[in-house]
C-alpha positions as CSV (number, residue, x, y, z in Angstrom):
1,M,38.1,35.5,174.4
2,S,39.8,36.0,171.1
3,I,39.2,33.7,168.1
4,S,41.3,34.0,165.0
5,Y,39.7,33.2,161.6
6,R,41.5,32.0,158.5
7,A,40.3,31.4,155.0
8,V,41.6,28.0,153.7
9,R,40.9,25.8,150.7
10,V,40.1,22.6,152.5
11,L,39.4,21.5,156.1
12,P,42.8,21.3,158.0
13,Q,43.6,17.7,159.0
14,R,45.1,18.8,162.3
15,A,41.9,20.7,163.5
16,R,40.4,19.1,166.6
17,A,36.9,19.3,165.0
18,H,35.6,19.3,161.5
19,V,32.2,20.9,160.9
20,W,30.0,20.7,157.8
21,I,27.2,23.2,157.5
22,V,24.4,21.5,155.6
23,T,21.0,22.2,154.1
24,S,18.0,19.9,154.7
25,E,18.2,18.8,151.0
26,A,21.8,17.7,151.4
27,V,20.8,15.6,154.4
28,T,17.9,14.0,152.5
29,S,20.1,13.2,149.5
30,G,22.7,11.6,151.7
31,L,26.1,12.8,153.1
32,E,29.4,11.1,152.6
33,Q,30.6,12.1,156.1
34,V,28.1,10.0,158.0
35,D,25.6,7.1,157.7
36,S,22.1,8.3,157.0
37,R,20.8,5.7,159.4
38,D,22.7,7.4,162.3
39,L,21.1,10.7,161.3
40,D,17.7,9.2,161.3
41,N,18.2,7.7,164.7
42,A,19.4,11.1,166.0
43,D,16.4,12.8,164.3
44,F,18.8,15.1,162.5
45,S,17.2,16.6,159.4
46,G,19.4,19.7,158.8
47,Q,16.9,22.2,160.2
48,V,18.4,25.6,161.2
49,G,20.6,25.3,164.3
50,Q,20.4,21.5,164.6
51,T,23.7,19.8,165.4
52,Y,25.0,16.3,165.2
53,T,28.4,15.1,166.3
54,W,30.4,11.9,166.2
55,P,34.0,10.8,166.9
56,V,36.3,10.3,163.9
57,N,40.0,9.5,163.9
58,G,40.7,11.1,167.2
59,R,38.8,14.2,166.3
60,V,35.1,15.3,166.3
61,G,33.0,15.5,163.3
62,A,29.9,17.7,163.3
63,L,27.0,18.6,161.1
64,V,25.1,21.9,161.6
65,G,21.9,22.6,159.8
66,V,20.7,25.7,158.0
67,G,17.3,24.5,156.8
68,P,16.0,24.5,153.2
69,R,18.5,25.7,150.6
70,A,16.2,28.4,149.2
71,E,15.7,29.9,152.7
72,V,19.4,30.2,153.7
73,D,20.3,33.8,154.4
74,A,22.8,35.6,156.7
75,D,20.6,35.1,159.7
76,R,20.6,31.4,159.3
77,L,24.4,31.3,158.8
78,R,24.7,33.4,161.9
79,R,22.5,30.9,163.8
80,A,24.6,28.0,162.5
81,G,27.8,29.8,163.6
82,A,26.3,30.2,167.1
83,A,25.5,26.5,167.3
84,I,29.2,25.8,166.4
85,G,30.4,28.2,169.1
86,R,28.2,26.6,171.8
87,R,28.6,23.0,170.8
88,L,32.3,23.0,169.9
89,G,33.7,25.8,172.1
90,N,35.6,23.3,174.2
91,H,37.9,22.5,171.2
92,T,40.8,24.8,170.5
93,W,40.8,24.5,166.7
94,V,37.8,24.0,164.4
95,G,37.6,23.7,160.7
96,A,34.3,24.6,159.1
97,A,32.9,24.0,155.6
98,L,30.3,26.3,154.2
99,P,27.0,25.0,152.6
100,D,26.3,24.9,148.9
101,V,23.8,27.7,148.7
102,D,23.0,30.7,146.4
103,L,24.3,33.3,148.8
104,D,27.3,35.6,148.3
105,G,30.4,33.9,149.8
106,A,31.4,37.1,151.6
107,I,28.0,37.3,153.3
108,C,28.2,33.7,154.3
109,R,31.7,34.1,155.8
110,R,30.9,37.2,157.7
111,A,27.7,35.9,159.2
112,L,29.3,32.6,160.2
113,V,32.1,34.4,162.0
114,E,29.7,36.7,163.8
115,G,27.7,33.7,164.9
116,I,30.6,31.6,166.2
117,S,32.1,34.5,168.1
118,L,28.8,35.8,169.6
119,G,27.5,32.3,170.3
120,S,30.5,31.4,172.3
121,Y,30.6,34.6,174.3
122,K,30.7,34.4,178.1
123,F,30.9,37.0,180.8
124,L,33.1,35.5,183.5
125,T,34.5,38.5,185.3
126,Y,32.8,37.7,188.6
127,K,32.6,33.9,188.3
128,S,34.9,32.1,190.8
129,E,34.8,28.9,188.8
130,G,33.8,30.0,185.4
131,E,35.1,27.9,182.5
132,P,36.3,30.1,179.6
133,V,35.8,29.0,176.0
134,K,38.8,27.1,174.7
135,L,38.2,27.8,171.0
136,N,40.9,30.2,169.6
137,R,41.2,29.3,166.0
138,V,38.6,28.6,163.2
139,D,39.6,27.8,159.6
140,V,36.8,28.4,157.1
141,A,37.2,26.1,154.0
142,G,36.1,27.0,150.5
143,G,38.7,29.4,149.2
144,V,41.5,31.7,150.1
145,G,42.3,35.2,148.8
146,A,41.8,38.7,150.0
147,T,38.1,38.8,149.5
148,N,37.4,35.6,151.5
149,Q,39.8,36.6,154.3
150,G,38.4,40.2,154.3
151,A,34.9,38.9,155.0
152,L,36.2,36.8,157.9
153,D,38.1,39.8,159.3
154,L,35.0,42.0,159.0
155,G,32.9,39.5,160.9
156,R,35.5,39.2,163.6
157,A,35.7,43.0,164.0
158,V,31.9,43.4,164.1
159,A,31.5,40.6,166.6
160,G,34.3,42.0,168.7
161,A,32.6,45.4,168.8
162,Q,29.3,43.8,169.9
163,M,31.0,41.7,172.6
164,L,32.6,44.9,174.0
165,A,29.1,46.4,174.3
166,R,28.0,43.2,176.0
167,D,30.8,43.4,178.5
168,L,29.9,47.0,179.4
169,V,26.2,46.2,179.8
170,N,26.9,43.1,182.0
171,E,29.1,45.1,184.4
172,P,27.3,45.8,187.7
173,G,26.1,49.4,188.0
174,G,28.1,49.9,191.2
175,I,31.3,49.2,189.4
176,L,30.5,50.7,186.0
177,T,29.7,54.2,187.4
178,A,29.5,57.2,185.1
179,P,33.2,58.1,185.7
180,E,34.3,54.5,185.2
181,F,32.2,54.2,182.0
182,A,33.7,57.4,180.7
183,D,37.2,56.2,181.5
184,R,36.7,52.9,179.7
185,A,35.1,54.5,176.7
186,A,38.0,57.0,176.5
187,A,40.5,54.2,176.7
188,V,38.8,52.3,173.9
189,G,38.8,55.5,171.8
190,R,42.4,56.2,172.3
191,D,43.4,52.6,171.7
192,R,41.5,52.6,168.4
193,G,42.9,55.9,167.2
194,L,39.8,58.0,167.8
195,T,39.6,61.6,168.9
196,V,38.4,61.6,172.5
197,K,36.8,64.4,174.6
198,V,35.4,63.7,178.1
199,W,33.2,66.4,179.7
200,D,33.5,66.4,183.5
201,E,30.9,67.8,185.9
202,T,32.3,71.3,185.7
203,E,32.3,71.4,181.9
204,I,28.8,69.9,181.8
205,A,27.5,72.7,184.1
206,E,29.3,75.4,182.1
207,G,28.0,73.9,178.9
208,G,24.4,74.2,180.0
209,L,23.5,70.5,179.9
210,G,20.6,70.9,182.3
211,G,19.0,67.6,181.5
212,L,22.1,65.6,182.4
213,L,22.6,67.7,185.5
214,G,19.0,67.3,186.6
215,V,19.1,63.6,186.4
216,N,22.4,63.5,188.2
217,R,21.2,65.6,191.2
218,G,20.2,62.5,193.1
219,S,23.6,60.8,192.8
220,T,26.7,61.0,194.9
221,L,28.8,60.4,191.8
222,P,29.4,63.0,189.1
223,P,28.1,62.8,185.5
224,R,30.1,62.5,182.3
225,L,29.6,63.0,178.6
226,V,32.0,61.3,176.2
227,E,32.6,62.4,172.6
228,L,34.4,60.1,170.2
229,T,35.3,61.0,166.6
230,Y,36.4,58.9,163.7
231,D,37.9,60.9,160.8
232,P,38.4,58.9,157.6
233,P,41.9,58.9,156.1
234,G,40.7,60.1,152.7
235,P,38.1,62.6,151.6
236,K,35.2,62.9,154.0
237,H,31.9,61.6,152.7
238,G,29.6,63.4,155.1
239,T,29.2,63.2,158.9
240,L,27.1,60.7,160.8
241,A,26.4,61.4,164.5
242,L,25.6,58.6,166.9
243,V,23.9,59.3,170.3
244,G,23.6,56.7,173.1
245,K,21.8,56.8,176.4
246,G,24.2,56.1,179.2
247,I,22.2,55.7,182.4
248,V,24.5,53.3,184.2
249,F,21.9,52.4,186.8
250,D,18.3,53.5,186.9
251,A,16.5,53.4,190.3
252,G,13.9,55.8,189.0
253,G,14.8,58.8,191.0
254,L,12.1,60.0,193.4
255,S,9.6,58.3,191.2
256,I,11.2,55.1,192.4
257,K,11.0,51.8,190.6
258,T,9.9,48.6,192.4
259,G,12.6,46.1,193.5
260,Q,11.7,43.8,190.7
261,G,11.9,46.7,188.2
262,M,15.4,47.5,189.3
263,M,16.9,44.0,188.9
264,T,18.2,44.5,185.4
265,M,18.6,48.3,185.4
266,K,22.3,48.1,185.0
267,Y,21.4,47.6,181.3
268,D,19.9,51.1,181.0
269,M,23.1,52.2,179.3
270,G,22.7,49.7,176.5
271,G,22.4,52.5,173.9
272,G,25.6,54.1,175.1
273,A,27.3,50.7,175.1
274,A,26.2,50.0,171.6
275,V,27.6,53.4,170.4
276,I,30.9,52.8,172.1
277,G,31.1,49.3,170.7
278,A,30.4,50.5,167.2
279,M,33.0,53.3,167.5
280,S,35.6,50.7,168.6
281,A,35.4,49.1,165.1
282,M,35.5,52.3,163.0
283,A,39.2,52.3,162.3
284,E,39.1,48.7,161.2
285,I,35.8,49.1,159.2
286,A,37.2,52.4,157.7
287,P,34.0,54.1,156.5
288,A,34.4,57.0,154.1
289,A,32.2,59.2,156.4
290,Q,33.3,61.0,159.6
291,V,31.5,59.4,162.5
292,R,30.9,61.3,165.8
293,A,29.6,59.8,169.0
294,F,27.9,61.5,172.0
295,V,27.2,59.5,175.1
296,P,25.9,61.2,178.3
297,M,26.5,59.2,181.4
298,T,25.0,59.2,185.0
299,D,22.9,57.1,187.3
300,N,19.4,58.0,188.3
301,M,19.2,57.8,192.1
302,L,17.3,59.2,195.1
303,G,19.8,61.4,197.0
304,G,18.7,64.3,199.2
305,D,18.8,66.9,196.4
306,A,17.3,64.7,193.7
307,T,15.2,66.4,191.1
308,R,11.6,66.6,192.3
309,P,8.4,66.0,190.2
310,G,7.4,69.5,189.1
311,D,11.0,70.8,188.7
312,V,11.9,72.5,185.5
313,L,15.2,71.7,183.6
314,K,16.8,73.9,180.9
315,I,18.4,71.9,178.1
316,R,21.4,73.0,176.2
317,N,19.4,74.3,173.2
318,G,17.5,76.6,175.6
319,K,14.2,74.7,175.7
320,T,12.8,73.8,179.1
321,I,11.2,70.6,180.4
322,E,8.9,70.1,183.4
323,V,9.8,66.9,185.0
324,L,6.6,65.1,186.2
325,N,8.1,61.6,186.4
326,T,11.8,61.3,187.3
327,D,11.8,57.7,186.0
328,A,11.4,59.2,182.5
329,E,15.0,60.3,182.7
330,G,16.6,59.0,179.5
331,R,14.9,61.6,177.3
332,L,16.3,64.3,179.6
333,I,19.9,63.4,179.1
334,L,19.4,62.6,175.4
335,A,17.9,66.0,174.9
336,D,21.3,67.5,175.9
337,A,23.2,65.0,173.7
338,L,21.0,65.6,170.7
339,S,21.3,69.3,171.1
340,L,25.1,68.9,171.2
341,A,25.2,66.6,168.3
342,S,23.0,69.0,166.3
343,E,25.6,71.8,166.9
344,A,28.2,69.7,165.0
345,E,25.9,70.0,162.0
346,P,26.1,66.3,160.9
347,D,24.4,65.0,157.8
348,A,22.3,62.6,159.9
349,I,21.8,61.6,163.5
350,V,20.7,58.3,165.0
351,D,20.1,57.8,168.7
352,L,19.8,54.5,170.6
353,A,18.1,54.3,174.0
354,T,16.6,51.7,176.3
355,L,13.8,54.3,176.6
356,T,10.3,53.0,177.3
357,G,8.6,49.9,178.6
358,A,5.8,50.9,176.2
359,C,7.9,49.9,173.3
360,V,8.5,46.5,174.8
361,V,4.8,46.1,175.3
362,A,4.2,47.0,171.6
363,L,7.0,45.1,170.0
364,G,8.1,42.5,172.5
365,P,11.7,41.7,173.6
366,K,13.4,41.2,170.2
367,I,12.4,44.2,168.0
368,A,13.4,47.8,168.4
369,G,11.0,50.7,167.7
370,L,12.2,53.0,164.9
371,M,11.0,56.6,164.7
372,G,12.4,59.7,162.9
373,N,11.8,62.8,160.8
374,N,13.1,61.8,157.4
375,D,11.8,59.0,155.1
376,E,15.1,58.5,153.3
377,W,17.0,58.2,156.6
378,I,14.4,55.9,158.1
379,D,14.8,53.6,155.0
380,A,18.6,53.6,155.5
381,V,18.2,52.4,159.0
382,K,15.7,49.7,157.9
383,N,18.2,48.6,155.2
384,A,21.1,48.4,157.8
385,S,18.8,46.4,160.0
386,A,18.1,43.9,157.2
387,V,21.8,43.4,156.7
388,S,22.7,43.2,160.5
389,G,19.9,40.9,161.4
390,E,18.8,43.3,164.3
391,R,15.1,43.8,163.7
392,V,13.3,47.2,163.8
393,W,9.7,48.3,163.3
394,H,8.8,51.8,162.0
395,L,6.5,53.6,164.4
396,P,4.9,57.0,163.8
397,L,5.5,60.4,165.4
398,P,1.9,61.7,165.3
399,G,1.9,65.5,165.3
400,D,-1.4,65.7,167.2
401,Y,0.1,63.7,170.1
402,T,2.4,66.7,170.8
403,K,-0.5,68.2,172.8
404,Q,0.1,65.4,175.4
405,I,3.4,66.9,176.3
406,E,2.4,70.5,176.6
407,S,3.2,72.1,179.9
408,S,1.6,75.2,181.6
409,V,5.0,76.1,183.2
410,A,7.6,75.1,180.7
411,D,8.1,74.4,177.0
412,M,7.0,70.8,177.5
413,K,6.5,68.0,180.0
414,N,8.7,64.9,180.1
415,I,5.7,62.5,179.9
416,G,2.5,62.2,178.0
417,K,-0.6,60.1,178.7
418,P,-0.2,56.4,179.8
419,Q,-1.0,55.2,176.3
420,G,1.5,55.6,173.4
421,G,4.4,56.3,175.7
422,A,7.1,55.3,173.1
423,L,5.6,57.8,170.6
424,T,5.4,60.7,173.0
425,A,9.0,60.0,174.2
426,G,10.1,60.2,170.5
427,L,8.2,63.5,170.1
428,I,10.1,64.9,173.0
429,L,13.5,63.9,171.6
430,K,12.5,65.4,168.2
431,E,12.4,68.8,169.9
432,F,16.1,68.7,170.4
433,V,17.2,67.9,166.9
434,A,18.0,71.0,164.9
435,E,15.7,71.7,162.0
436,G,16.8,70.2,158.7
437,I,18.9,67.4,160.2
438,P,17.7,63.9,159.3
439,W,17.2,62.0,162.6
440,A,16.3,58.5,163.6
441,H,15.5,57.2,167.1
442,L,15.8,53.6,168.1
443,D,14.0,52.5,171.3
444,I,15.9,49.4,172.2
445,A,14.4,48.7,175.6
446,G,13.4,45.2,174.5
447,P,16.3,43.7,172.5
448,S,19.1,45.1,174.6
449,W,18.6,42.4,177.3
450,S,17.8,38.8,177.0
451,D,16.6,36.4,179.8
452,S,18.0,33.4,177.9
453,D,20.3,32.2,175.1
454,D,18.9,32.3,171.6
455,A,21.1,31.7,168.6
456,E,23.9,34.3,168.7
457,I,22.2,36.1,171.6
458,T,23.4,35.1,175.1
459,K,21.7,35.7,178.4
460,G,22.2,39.2,179.7
461,G,23.3,42.2,177.7
462,T,23.0,41.5,174.0
463,G,24.9,44.4,172.5
464,Y,21.9,45.1,170.2
465,G,22.5,47.9,167.7
466,V,26.3,47.5,167.3
467,R,25.9,45.7,164.0
468,L,23.2,48.1,162.7
469,L,25.3,51.2,163.5
470,I,28.4,49.7,161.8
471,E,26.3,49.0,158.7
472,L,25.0,52.6,158.7
473,A,28.5,53.9,158.9
474,R,29.9,51.5,156.3
475,D,27.4,52.5,153.6
476,F,26.6,56.1,154.8
477,E,25.1,58.4,152.2
478,P,24.0,61.8,153.4
479,P,20.2,61.8,153.1
480,G,18.7,64.2,150.7
481,G,15.2,65.6,150.3
482,N,12.9,67.1,152.8
483,S,11.8,65.7,156.2
484,A,9.1,63.2,156.2
485,A,5.6,64.7,156.8
486,E,4.2,63.8,160.2
487,S,1.1,61.6,160.5
488,E,-1.8,63.5,162.0
489,E,-3.9,60.3,162.5
């Protein structure tokens, strides 16, 4: 699906559908497009996401609500766009008029485009009778010019990157194997003008990536690690490193998951997919910073030589981990990737991983857990989250919890106590970030997958984190100051 967006002055007469996005106050005061009695009969009051359609002169007219004028923000515009995509996706050409609100026009346009594109997303690769979305053109009325068109183009690029991540997550694990994932990521990188490096199993072994090798031991398919690099055309404004967990299917290893627990485990590479998706948009977004991506890839299976509980793995930075639960594998491959990213000496690192069920228990399915070692960088991630509409919640990394991961035979264990699992996982990752580098960890186990449609989110892989990463890159400022003090409570 590819929808083109164009900034226009007025709604085009030849469009197959005309849409007016309206506030609840506009509905109350009366609209010239439709009789208020019809709206009363349809119980349409202009609340966010509400839609009302009617035939007019061989076309379709539609109203989409965004709620009270004072509450309209980018998220509500995104939700309105999603309603348009779902309700009017069977029309090839739609004209949309923005509401009269006190919100920057560029923000309105970008959010609307993101919502329309993401709301009309469908994954039909394996559907024998799937009906693709017909919508291929949207004209947004209210003004022309480079600024207006640029906002639409930005929204299209961001949504396209997120839909790429969704496509990757929705692929079956038996098809999107580690080598296949690497090939697709490399193809995206080359197509978008990025520098690409793919580590094969020989290079991974020679490079001392013991965590990735250890998780891969139970598989008949080799591991991969993909590096993608975006270099800005002008002066470099620092370097941002993105790290994504790429477990293409997680059976749990010898600490095997239940059948129910495996049903959605093709999504366990959601962090890696988000990183690849975000990198696909870098040339178009054109941040001033260099952006480097590191995505380790393997499945976690139960082959005859699978890593056993009690085995010790040596990570690239030389530290050792005693593996007591082979289903706590994401932190093992991220340890190698974070070590590798640290060697590049970036100004900041952020990693994304579908890491722990504990985080889902704590924050539910729509909010990611945020941890890190630097207050300024944590705040930057929060600010990017506020713009992207992808929610995060700051969790602590309590220093005294480090005792839970002490091992008598290695530098650390790969699990702590049953309680606080998201925090002890974060503490393990922290051990593989070089001292002095600001780092943030996003546990996205909840919001990377959805069991139902909701606004711009569609059932299945969500592509969570792509918009947030793009915002971080667009406005990247190398964090200054000292690392945040750890809580001892």
